[in-house]
MOPAC internal coordinates of N, CA, C and O (Angstrom, degrees):
PM7 1SCF
backbone

  N    0.0000 0     0.00 0     0.00 0    0    0    0
  C    1.4525 1     0.00 0     0.00 0    1    0    0
  C    1.5317 1   108.14 1     0.00 0    2    1    0
  O    1.2310 1   120.87 1   -36.83 1    3    2    1
  N    1.2950 1   115.94 1   143.17 1    3    2    1
  C    1.4486 1   122.94 1   179.68 1    5    3    2
  C    1.5339 1   110.23 1   -64.48 1    6    5    3
  O    1.2310 1   120.65 1   -40.35 1    7    6    5
  N    1.3318 1   116.36 1   139.65 1    7    6    5
  C    1.4753 1   121.50 1  -178.47 1    9    7    6
  C    1.5167 1   111.23 1   -55.29 1   10    9    7
  O    1.2310 1   119.91 1   137.34 1   11   10    9
  N    1.3334 1   117.78 1   -42.66 1   11   10    9
  C    1.4702 1   120.89 1  -179.23 1   13   11   10
  C    1.5216 1   111.49 1   -60.93 1   14   13   11
  O    1.2310 1   120.21 1   142.09 1   15   14   13
  N    1.3217 1   117.21 1   -37.91 1   15   14   13
  C    1.4685 1   120.93 1   179.21 1   17   15   14
  C    1.5228 1   110.52 1   -67.78 1   18   17   15
  O    1.2310 1   120.30 1   141.63 1   19   18   17
  N    1.3237 1   117.02 1   -38.37 1   19   18   17
  C    1.4634 1   120.82 1   177.84 1   21   19   18
  C    1.5248 1   110.13 1   -64.47 1   22   21   19
  O    1.2310 1   120.74 1   137.23 1   23   22   21
  N    1.3266 1   116.20 1   -42.77 1   23   22   21
  C    1.4665 1   120.73 1   178.02 1   25   23   22
  C    1.5227 1   109.83 1   -62.57 1   26   25   23
  O    1.2310 1   120.39 1   136.97 1   27   26   25
  N    1.3353 1   116.86 1   -43.03 1   27   26   25
  C    1.4678 1   120.95 1  -179.83 1   29   27   26
  C    1.5242 1   111.02 1   -60.91 1   30   29   27
  O    1.2310 1   120.30 1   135.53 1   31   30   29
  N    1.3118 1   117.04 1   -44.47 1   31   30   29
  C    1.4677 1   120.90 1   179.99 1   33   31   30
  C    1.5299 1   110.59 1   -63.85 1   34   33   31
  O    1.2310 1   120.39 1   141.14 1   35   34   33
  N    1.3195 1   116.86 1   -38.86 1   35   34   33
  C    1.4665 1   120.64 1   177.56 1   37   35   34
  C    1.5242 1   110.82 1   -63.56 1   38   37   35
  O    1.2310 1   120.46 1   135.71 1   39   38   37
  N    1.3383 1   116.72 1   -44.29 1   39   38   37
  C    1.4661 1   120.46 1   175.43 1   41   39   38
  C    1.5271 1   110.41 1   -56.57 1   42   41   39
  O    1.2310 1   120.87 1   132.55 1   43   42   41
  N    1.3178 1   115.95 1   -47.45 1   43   42   41
  C    1.4607 1   121.19 1  -175.66 1   45   43   42
  C    1.5258 1   111.41 1   -64.21 1   46   45   43
  O    1.2310 1   120.14 1   138.31 1   47   46   45
  N    1.3176 1   117.34 1   -41.69 1   47   46   45
  C    1.4649 1   119.60 1   177.82 1   49   47   46
  C    1.5268 1   110.53 1   -56.98 1   50   49   47
  O    1.2310 1   120.55 1   138.06 1   51   50   49
  N    1.3234 1   116.55 1   -41.94 1   51   50   49
  C    1.4650 1   120.72 1   179.30 1   53   51   50
  C    1.5259 1   111.55 1   -71.64 1   54   53   51
  O    1.2310 1   120.22 1   140.49 1   55   54   53
  N    1.3196 1   117.18 1   -39.51 1   55   54   53
  C    1.4701 1   121.02 1   179.14 1   57   55   54
  C    1.5230 1   110.27 1   -62.16 1   58   57   55
  O    1.2310 1   120.44 1   133.79 1   59   58   57
  N    1.3260 1   116.77 1   -46.21 1   59   58   57
  C    1.4631 1   120.59 1  -177.15 1   61   59   58
  C    1.5242 1   112.32 1   -68.64 1   62   61   59
  O    1.2310 1   120.06 1   155.99 1   63   62   61
  N    1.3271 1   117.49 1   -24.01 1   63   62   61
  C    1.4640 1   120.96 1   177.05 1   65   63   62
  C    1.5233 1   112.22 1   -82.71 1   66   65   63
  O    1.2310 1   120.62 1   160.76 1   67   66   65
  N    1.3149 1   116.42 1   -19.24 1   67   66   65
  C    1.4617 1   119.65 1  -176.56 1   69   67   66
  C    1.5256 1   110.49 1   -79.76 1   70   69   67
  O    1.2310 1   121.17 1   -10.32 1   71   70   69
  N    1.3010 1   115.36 1   169.68 1   71   70   69
  C    1.4598 1   120.71 1   176.70 1   73   71   70
  C    1.5200 1   110.83 1  -101.18 1   74   73   71
  O    1.2310 1   120.26 1  -167.54 1   75   74   73
  N    1.3251 1   117.10 1    12.46 1   75   74   73
  C    1.4653 1   122.35 1  -176.76 1   77   75   74
  C    1.5276 1   111.61 1  -119.04 1   78   77   75
  O    1.2310 1   120.51 1  -140.24 1   79   78   77
  N    1.3271 1   116.63 1    39.76 1   79   78   77
  C    1.4566 1   120.67 1  -177.38 1   81   79   78
  C    1.5223 1   112.09 1   -53.51 1   82   81   79
  O    1.2310 1   119.99 1   135.10 1   83   82   81
  N    1.3166 1   117.62 1   -44.90 1   83   82   81
  C    1.4717 1   120.02 1  -176.54 1   85   83   82
  C    1.5214 1   111.86 1   -65.15 1   86   85   83
  O    1.2310 1   120.08 1   144.84 1   87   86   85
  N    1.3265 1   117.45 1   -35.16 1   87   86   85
  C    1.4690 1   120.83 1   178.50 1   89   87   86
  C    1.5273 1   110.04 1   -67.38 1   90   89   87
  O    1.2310 1   120.55 1   132.71 1   91   90   89
  N    1.3243 1   116.55 1   -47.29 1   91   90   89
  C    1.4552 1   120.69 1   179.63 1   93   91   90
  C    1.5258 1   111.43 1   -66.05 1   94   93   91
  O    1.2310 1   120.46 1   141.14 1   95   94   93
  N    1.3091 1   116.72 1   -38.86 1   95   94   93
  C    1.4556 1   120.76 1   179.28 1   97   95   94
  C    1.5288 1   111.03 1   -63.05 1   98   97   95
  O    1.2310 1   120.38 1   138.86 1   99   98   97
  N    1.3095 1   116.89 1   -41.14 1   99   98   97
  C    1.4687 1   120.80 1   177.10 1  101   99   98
  C    1.5267 1   110.67 1   -62.45 1  102  101   99
  O    1.2310 1   120.59 1   140.60 1  103  102  101
  N    1.3155 1   116.47 1   -39.40 1  103  102  101
  C    1.4608 1   121.00 1   178.65 1  105  103  102
  C    1.5284 1   111.19 1   -65.92 1  106  105  103
  O    1.2310 1   120.53 1   134.98 1  107  106  105
  N    1.3187 1   116.60 1   -45.02 1  107  106  105
  C    1.4689 1   120.83 1   178.57 1  109  107  106
  C    1.5319 1   109.87 1   -63.69 1  110  109  107
  O    1.2310 1   120.13 1   136.08 1  111  110  109
  N    1.3218 1   117.35 1   -43.92 1  111  110  109
  C    1.4687 1   121.40 1   179.82 1  113  111  110
  C    1.5206 1   110.82 1   -60.11 1  114  113  111
  O    1.2310 1   120.01 1   140.57 1  115  114  113
  N    1.3231 1   117.58 1   -39.43 1  115  114  113
  C    1.4714 1   121.02 1   178.73 1  117  115  114
  C    1.5306 1   111.03 1   -65.46 1  118  117  115
  O    1.2310 1   120.36 1   145.94 1  119  118  117
  N    1.3140 1   116.92 1   -34.06 1  119  118  117
  C    1.4726 1   121.04 1  -178.95 1  121  119  118
  C    1.5291 1   112.86 1   -74.35 1  122  121  119
  O    1.2310 1   119.81 1   166.76 1  123  122  121
  N    1.3219 1   117.97 1   -13.24 1  123  122  121
  C    1.4704 1   120.83 1   178.66 1  125  123  122
  C    1.5266 1   112.37 1   -65.14 1  126  125  123
  O    1.2310 1   120.38 1   161.24 1  127  126  125
  N    1.3188 1   116.89 1   -18.76 1  127  126  125
  C    1.4681 1   120.39 1   178.74 1  129  127  126
  C    1.5292 1   111.73 1  -118.75 1  130  129  127
  O    1.2310 1   120.19 1  -157.51 1  131  130  129
  N    1.3116 1   117.24 1    22.49 1  131  130  129
  C    1.4590 1   122.39 1   179.58 1  133  131  130
  C    1.5269 1   110.70 1   -64.60 1  134  133  131
  O    1.2310 1   120.57 1   -26.96 1  135  134  133
  N    1.3191 1   116.51 1   153.04 1  135  134  133
  C    1.4696 1   121.13 1   178.72 1  137  135  134
  C    1.5274 1   112.48 1   -68.73 1  138  137  135
  O    1.2310 1   120.42 1   150.22 1  139  138  137
  N    1.3127 1   116.79 1   -29.78 1  139  138  137
  C    1.4525 1   121.40 1  -178.15 1  141  139  138
  C    1.5280 1   109.83 1   -80.73 1  142  141  139
  O    1.2310 1   119.82 1   -59.44 1  143  142  141
  N    1.3467 1   117.95 1   120.56 1  143  142  141
  C    1.4723 1   119.60 1  -177.65 1  145  143  142
  C    1.5238 1   113.65 1   -63.80 1  146  145  143
  O    1.2310 1   119.74 1   149.49 1  147  146  145
  N    1.3222 1   118.10 1   -30.51 1  147  146  145
  C    1.4636 1   120.68 1   178.95 1  149  147  146
  C    1.5265 1   111.11 1   -70.75 1  150  149  147
  O    1.2310 1   121.15 1   143.83 1  151  150  149
  N    1.3248 1   115.41 1   -36.17 1  151  150  149
  C    1.4617 1   119.95 1   175.93 1  153  151  150
  C    1.5182 1   110.10 1   -65.62 1  154  153  151
  O    1.2310 1   120.43 1   136.93 1  155  154  153
  N    1.3428 1   116.77 1   -43.07 1  155  154  153
  C    1.4715 1   120.98 1   177.68 1  157  155  154
  C    1.5138 1   110.85 1   -61.97 1  158  157  155
  O    1.2310 1   120.19 1   136.19 1  159  158  157
  N    1.3262 1   117.25 1   -43.81 1  159  158  157
  C    1.4658 1   120.88 1   179.61 1  161  159  158
  C    1.5261 1   110.82 1   -59.66 1  162  161  159
  O    1.2310 1   120.59 1   132.36 1  163  162  161
  N    1.3295 1   116.47 1   -47.64 1  163  162  161
  C    1.4613 1   119.70 1   179.85 1  165  163  162
  C    1.5216 1   110.64 1   -63.31 1  166  165  163
  O    1.2310 1   120.01 1   140.81 1  167  166  165
  N    1.3236 1   117.59 1   -39.19 1  167  166  165
  C    1.4693 1   120.97 1   177.88 1  169  167  166
  C    1.5245 1   110.95 1   -62.84 1  170  169  167
  O    1.2310 1   119.96 1   140.61 1  171  170  169
  N    1.3316 1   117.68 1   -39.39 1  171  170  169
  C    1.4658 1   120.52 1   177.17 1  173  171  170
  C    1.5245 1   111.28 1   -66.57 1  174  173  171
  O    1.2310 1   120.50 1   138.35 1  175  174  173
  N    1.3237 1   116.65 1   -41.65 1  175  174  173
  C    1.4692 1   119.82 1   178.24 1  177  175  174
  C    1.5272 1   111.20 1   -64.72 1  178  177  175
  O    1.2310 1   120.55 1   139.20 1  179  178  177
  N    1.3312 1   116.54 1   -40.80 1  179  178  177
  C    1.4628 1   120.47 1   177.29 1  181  179  178
  C    1.5234 1   109.77 1   -64.48 1  182  181  179
  O    1.2310 1   120.37 1   138.15 1  183  182  181
  N    1.3263 1   116.90 1   -41.85 1  183  182  181
  C    1.4651 1   120.89 1   179.32 1  185  183  182
  C    1.5202 1   110.85 1   -60.07 1  186  185  183
  O    1.2310 1   120.67 1   133.48 1  187  186  185
  N    1.3124 1   116.33 1   -46.52 1  187  186  185
  C    1.4645 1   120.56 1   179.04 1  189  187  186
  C    1.5276 1   110.80 1   -60.94 1  190  189  187
  O    1.2310 1   120.62 1   134.39 1  191  190  189
  N    1.3206 1   116.42 1   -45.61 1  191  190  189
  C    1.4640 1   120.22 1   179.71 1  193  191  190
  C    1.5238 1   111.44 1   -65.60 1  194  193  191
  O    1.2310 1   120.21 1   142.91 1  195  194  193
  N    1.3302 1   117.21 1   -37.09 1  195  194  193
  C    1.4708 1   120.20 1   176.90 1  197  195  194
  C    1.5225 1   110.77 1   -61.68 1  198  197  195
  O    1.2310 1   120.76 1   135.48 1  199  198  197
  N    1.3146 1   116.16 1   -44.52 1  199  198  197
  C    1.4622 1   120.45 1  -178.52 1  201  199  198
  C    1.5263 1   110.80 1   -65.25 1  202  201  199
  O    1.2310 1   120.58 1   133.71 1  203  202  201
  N    1.3024 1   116.49 1   -46.29 1  203  202  201
  C    1.4615 1   119.49 1  -174.59 1  205  203  202
  C    1.5260 1   113.38 1   -75.97 1  206  205  203
  O    1.2310 1   119.74 1   156.66 1  207  206  205
  N    1.3257 1   118.10 1   -23.34 1  207  206  205
  C    1.4654 1   120.98 1  -176.81 1  209  207  206
  C    1.5203 1   114.40 1  -104.09 1  210  209  207
  O    1.2310 1   119.77 1   177.70 1  211  210  209
  N    1.3165 1   118.05 1    -2.30 1  211  210  209
  C    1.4595 1   119.97 1  -178.20 1  213  211  210
  C    1.5263 1   110.76 1   -88.53 1  214  213  211
  O    1.2310 1   121.52 1   -17.91 1  215  214  213
  N    1.3173 1   114.70 1   162.09 1  215  214  213
  C    1.4631 1   120.23 1   178.35 1  217  215  214
  C    1.5229 1   109.17 1   -73.92 1  218  217  215
  O    1.2310 1   120.65 1   -18.84 1  219  218  217
  N    1.3083 1   116.37 1   161.16 1  219  218  217
  C    1.4670 1   121.39 1  -179.46 1  221  219  218
  C    1.5283 1   111.96 1   -55.25 1  222  221  219
  O    1.2310 1   120.38 1   142.59 1  223  222  221
  N    1.3228 1   116.87 1   -37.41 1  223  222  221
  C    1.4505 1   120.60 1  -178.58 1  225  223  222
  C    1.5182 1   112.61 1   -63.42 1  226  225  223
  O    1.2310 1   120.51 1   138.41 1  227  226  225
  N    1.3245 1   116.63 1   -41.59 1  227  226  225
  C    1.4570 1   121.26 1   179.93 1  229  227  226
  C    1.5240 1   112.78 1   -84.68 1  230  229  227
  O    1.2310 1   120.40 1   155.51 1  231  230  229
  N    1.3040 1   116.84 1   -24.49 1  231  230  229
  C    1.4544 1   121.61 1  -171.88 1  233  231  230
  C    1.5292 1   113.01 1   -57.33 1  234  233  231
  O    1.2310 1   119.84 1   134.09 1  235  234  233
  N    1.3089 1   117.91 1   -45.91 1  235  234  233
  C    1.4671 1   120.36 1  -178.11 1  237  235  234
  C    1.5220 1   111.56 1   -67.76 1  238  237  235
  O    1.2310 1   119.90 1   142.77 1  239  238  237
  N    1.3215 1   117.80 1   -37.23 1  239  238  237
  C    1.4629 1   120.78 1   176.40 1  241  239  238
  C    1.5257 1   110.72 1   -63.69 1  242  241  239
  O    1.2310 1   120.79 1   137.31 1  243  242  241
  N    1.3243 1   116.10 1   -42.69 1  243  242  241
  C    1.4638 1   120.94 1   179.24 1  245  243  242
  C    1.5184 1   110.55 1   -63.90 1  246  245  243
  O    1.2310 1   120.53 1   133.03 1  247  246  245
  N    1.3284 1   116.59 1   -46.97 1  247  246  245
  C    1.4675 1   120.87 1   179.37 1  249  247  246
  C    1.5243 1   110.44 1   -59.20 1  250  249  247
  O    1.2310 1   120.45 1   135.41 1  251  250  249
  N    1.3247 1   116.75 1   -44.59 1  251  250  249
  C    1.4735 1   120.13 1  -179.04 1  253  251  250
  C    1.5283 1   111.66 1   -61.78 1  254  253  251
  O    1.2310 1   120.02 1   135.81 1  255  254  253
  N    1.3260 1   117.57 1   -44.19 1  255  254  253
  C    1.4650 1   120.77 1  -179.58 1  257  255  254
  C    1.5299 1   111.40 1   -65.69 1  258  257  255
  O    1.2310 1   120.60 1   138.62 1  259  258  257
  N    1.3136 1   116.47 1   -41.38 1  259  258  257
  C    1.4698 1   120.28 1   179.51 1  261  259  258
  C    1.5245 1   109.90 1   -69.03 1  262  261  259
  O    1.2310 1   120.48 1   136.40 1  263  262  261
  N    1.3203 1   116.69 1   -43.60 1  263  262  261
  C    1.4653 1   122.65 1   177.56 1  265  263  262
  C    1.5328 1   109.73 1   -55.14 1  266  265  263
  O    1.2310 1   120.47 1   132.60 1  267  266  265
  N    1.3415 1   116.71 1   -47.40 1  267  266  265
  C    1.4623 1   121.35 1   179.97 1  269  267  266
  C    1.5229 1   111.70 1   -66.40 1  270  269  267
  O    1.2310 1   120.17 1   140.04 1  271  270  269
  N    1.3274 1   117.28 1   -39.96 1  271  270  269
  C    1.4635 1   120.88 1   179.86 1  273  271  270
  C    1.5275 1   111.67 1   -65.16 1  274  273  271
  O    1.2310 1   120.93 1   147.31 1  275  274  273
  N    1.3260 1   115.82 1   -32.69 1  275  274  273
  C    1.4601 1   120.16 1   179.37 1  277  275  274
  C    1.5235 1   112.08 1   -85.27 1  278  277  275
  O    1.2310 1   120.45 1   176.55 1  279  278  277
  N    1.3190 1   116.75 1    -3.45 1  279  278  277
  C    1.4665 1   123.15 1   179.74 1  281  279  278
  C    1.5308 1   111.37 1    54.68 1  282  281  279
  O    1.2310 1   121.00 1  -134.30 1  283  282  281
  N    1.3226 1   115.69 1    45.70 1  283  282  281
  C    1.4630 1   121.13 1   178.13 1  285  283  282
  C    1.5222 1   108.41 1   -88.59 1  286  285  283
  O    1.2310 1   120.98 1   -53.13 1  287  286  285
  N    1.3235 1   115.72 1   126.87 1  287  286  285
  C    1.4586 1   120.56 1   179.73 1  289  287  286
  C    1.5197 1   112.68 1  -102.81 1  290  289  287
  O    1.2310 1   120.74 1   154.82 1  291  290  289
  N    1.3231 1   116.19 1   -25.18 1  291  290  289
  C    1.4649 1   119.91 1  -179.13 1  293  291  290
  C    1.5157 1   109.70 1  -159.23 1  294  293  291
  O    1.2310 1   120.90 1   -18.48 1  295  294  293
  N    1.3053 1   115.89 1   161.52 1  295  294  293
  C    1.4559 1   121.76 1   175.48 1  297  295  294
  C    1.5190 1   108.38 1  -103.32 1  298  297  295
  O    1.2310 1   120.74 1   -90.66 1  299  298  297
  N    1.3053 1   116.18 1    89.34 1  299  298  297
  C    1.4600 1   118.75 1   179.08 1  301  299  298
  C    1.5254 1   109.21 1   -85.95 1  302  301  299
  O    1.2310 1   120.64 1   -26.29 1  303  302  301
  N    1.3050 1   116.38 1   153.71 1  303  302  301
  C    1.4464 1   121.50 1   178.63 1  305  303  302
  C    1.5165 1   113.88 1    72.06 1  306  305  303
  O    1.2310 1   119.91 1  -154.54 1  307  306  305
  N    1.2948 1   117.78 1    25.46 1  307  306  305
  C    1.4600 1   121.50 1  -177.44 1  309  307  306
  C    1.5312 1   111.48 1   -61.40 1  310  309  307
  O    1.2310 1   120.10 1   150.45 1  311  310  309
  N    1.3388 1   117.41 1   -29.55 1  311  310  309
  C    1.4597 1   120.64 1   179.56 1  313  311  310
  C    1.5225 1   112.76 1   -70.80 1  314  313  311
  O    1.2310 1   120.35 1   160.54 1  315  314  313
  N    1.3288 1   116.94 1   -19.46 1  315  314  313
  C    1.4549 1   120.92 1  -176.59 1  317  315  314
  C    1.5228 1   113.60 1   -93.10 1  318  317  315
  O    1.2310 1   119.83 1  -176.60 1  319  318  317
  N    1.3195 1   117.92 1     3.40 1  319  318  317
  C    1.4502 1   120.19 1  -176.28 1  321  319  318
  C    1.5235 1   112.90 1   -61.88 1  322  321  319
  O    1.2310 1   119.80 1   150.32 1  323  322  321
  N    1.3094 1   117.99 1   -29.68 1  323  322  321
  C    1.4528 1   120.16 1  -179.11 1  325  323  322
  C    1.5265 1   111.84 1   -68.38 1  326  325  323
  O    1.2310 1   120.21 1   161.93 1  327  326  325
  N    1.3115 1   117.20 1   -18.07 1  327  326  325
  C    1.4571 1   121.83 1  -179.24 1  329  327  326
  C    1.5240 1   112.53 1   -88.78 1  330  329  327
  O    1.2310 1   119.98 1   169.17 1  331  330  329
  N    1.3100 1   117.65 1   -10.83 1  331  330  329
  C    1.4625 1   121.59 1  -176.19 1  333  331  330
  C    1.5225 1   110.66 1   -93.72 1  334  333  331
  O    1.2310 1   121.61 1   -24.34 1  335  334  333
  N    1.3346 1   114.52 1   155.66 1  335  334  333
  C    1.4515 1   119.90 1   175.21 1  337  335  334
  C    1.5168 1   109.84 1   -70.05 1  338  337  335
  O    1.2310 1   120.71 1   -36.29 1  339  338  337
  N    1.2914 1   116.25 1   143.71 1  339  338  337
  C    1.4680 1   119.29 1   176.52 1  341  339  338
  C    1.5188 1   108.66 1   -87.96 1  342  341  339
  O    1.2310 1   120.27 1   -17.95 1  343  342  341
  N    1.3222 1   117.09 1   162.05 1  343  342  341
  C    1.4571 1   121.70 1   177.86 1  345  343  342
  C    1.5201 1   110.07 1   -60.35 1  346  345  343
  O    1.2310 1   120.34 1   141.84 1  347  346  345
  N    1.3342 1   116.96 1   -38.16 1  347  346  345
  C    1.4525 1   120.38 1  -179.23 1  349  347  346
  C    1.5252 1   110.95 1   -62.05 1  350  349  347
  O    1.2310 1   120.30 1   139.21 1  351  350  349
  N    1.3364 1   117.02 1   -40.79 1  351  350  349
  C    1.4654 1   120.98 1   178.44 1  353  351  350
  C    1.5245 1   109.57 1   -64.54 1  354  353  351
  O    1.2310 1   120.17 1   136.18 1  355  354  353
  N    1.3320 1   117.28 1   -43.82 1  355  354  353
  C    1.4615 1   121.25 1   179.84 1  357  355  354
  C    1.5147 1   111.94 1   -63.42 1  358  357  355
  O    1.2310 1   120.50 1   139.73 1  359  358  357
  N    1.3181 1   116.64 1   -40.27 1  359  358  357
  C    1.4622 1   121.05 1  -178.60 1  361  359  358
  C    1.5212 1   110.56 1   -66.91 1  362  361  359
  O    1.2310 1   119.99 1   141.99 1  363  362  361
  N    1.3204 1   117.62 1   -38.01 1  363  362  361
  C    1.4550 1   121.40 1  -175.72 1  365  363  362
  C    1.5160 1   113.88 1   -83.68 1  366  365  363
  O    1.2310 1   120.08 1   179.25 1  367  366  365
  N    1.3160 1   117.46 1    -0.75 1  367  366  365
  C    1.4828 1   119.03 1   178.93 1  369  367  366
  C    1.5019 1   111.67 1   -76.79 1  370  369  367
  O    1.2310 1   120.10 1   180.00 1  371  370  369

């Protein structure tokens, strides 16, 4: 597994155990548009790990905040997703 992904998962484990999820989520969302590409990459990895590791109750709130931070208006090309590499494939390369 890629070192950055391991770091992201460690961050997420601590975030989900804390009582300040909304504060940390706001911080991660702000980093999604950071000038530093490495900071953005880590923020995206943390976002993905937050979504996949959170409970159903928190999951939709997290997705909405990340969606808004990324300024996504629609999911275009949804039919082509099967042709793209998955994160798991990228991590294991």
